[in-house]
C-alpha positions in Angstrom: -115.6 45.4 -26.6 -116.4 49.2 -27.0 -113.4 51.4 -26.9 -113.2 53.5 -23.8 -112.7 57.3 -23.8 -109.0 58.1 -23.7 -109.8 61.1 -21.6 -110.7 58.8 -18.7 -107.5 58.5 -16.6 -108.4 55.0 -15.2 -107.5 53.4 -18.6 -104.2 52.7 -20.2 -103.7 54.4 -23.6 -102.5 52.3 -26.5 -101.2 54.9 -29.0 -100.0 54.3 -32.5 -98.9 56.3 -35.5 -96.9 56.5 -38.6 -93.4 58.0 -38.5 -91.6 59.9 -41.3 -89.8 56.6 -42.4 -93.2 55.2 -43.3 -93.3 52.6 -40.5 -96.1 52.3 -38.0 -95.2 52.2 -34.3 -97.1 51.8 -31.0 -96.6 52.4 -27.3 -98.7 52.0 -24.2 -99.0 54.9 -21.7 -99.8 54.3 -18.1 -102.3 56.3 -16.1 -99.5 58.8 -15.2 -98.7 59.3 -18.9 -95.4 57.4 -18.8 -94.6 55.0 -21.7 -94.6 51.5 -20.2 -94.3 49.4 -23.4 -93.5 50.0 -27.0 -93.2 48.1 -30.3 -91.0 48.0 -33.3 -92.0 49.3 -36.7 -94.7 47.7 -38.9 -95.2 48.1 -42.6 -99.0 48.4 -42.4 -101.4 50.2 -40.1 -103.0 46.9 -39.2 -99.8 45.8 -37.3 -100.3 47.9 -34.2 -104.0 47.3 -34.2 -103.4 43.6 -34.2 -101.0 44.0 -31.2 -103.7 46.0 -29.4 -106.2 43.2 -29.9 -103.8 40.6 -28.7 -102.9 42.7 -25.6 -106.3 44.1 -24.6 -108.9 42.4 -26.7 -110.1 40.1 -23.9 -111.6 42.9 -21.9 -108.5 44.8 -20.9 -108.9 48.3 -19.6 -107.3 50.3 -22.4 -108.3 52.7 -25.2 -107.0 52.8 -28.7 -105.8 56.2 -29.9 -104.1 57.1 -33.2 -101.6 59.9 -32.9 -100.1 61.8 -35.7 
C-alpha cells in the first residue's frame, strides 16, 4: 500500500518519533489534528512502524509521518 500524503486532510496521521529518553513513541491524529490514540515507549524505531502496519496495513486510510 503506498503511503498517502500527510497534507491530505482526509487521512489519519500516524506520527512517531524519538524522545530525549531514547524511547520511540507514536500517536494517531484525527482529521481535526486531535490525538485519538497513543502508544508506550519502544526501544527500537521498528516498534512504532510495526504498530502502524498492524493498525493500518490492510488498506486503512492513514499516512506514516516521522516527527522529530
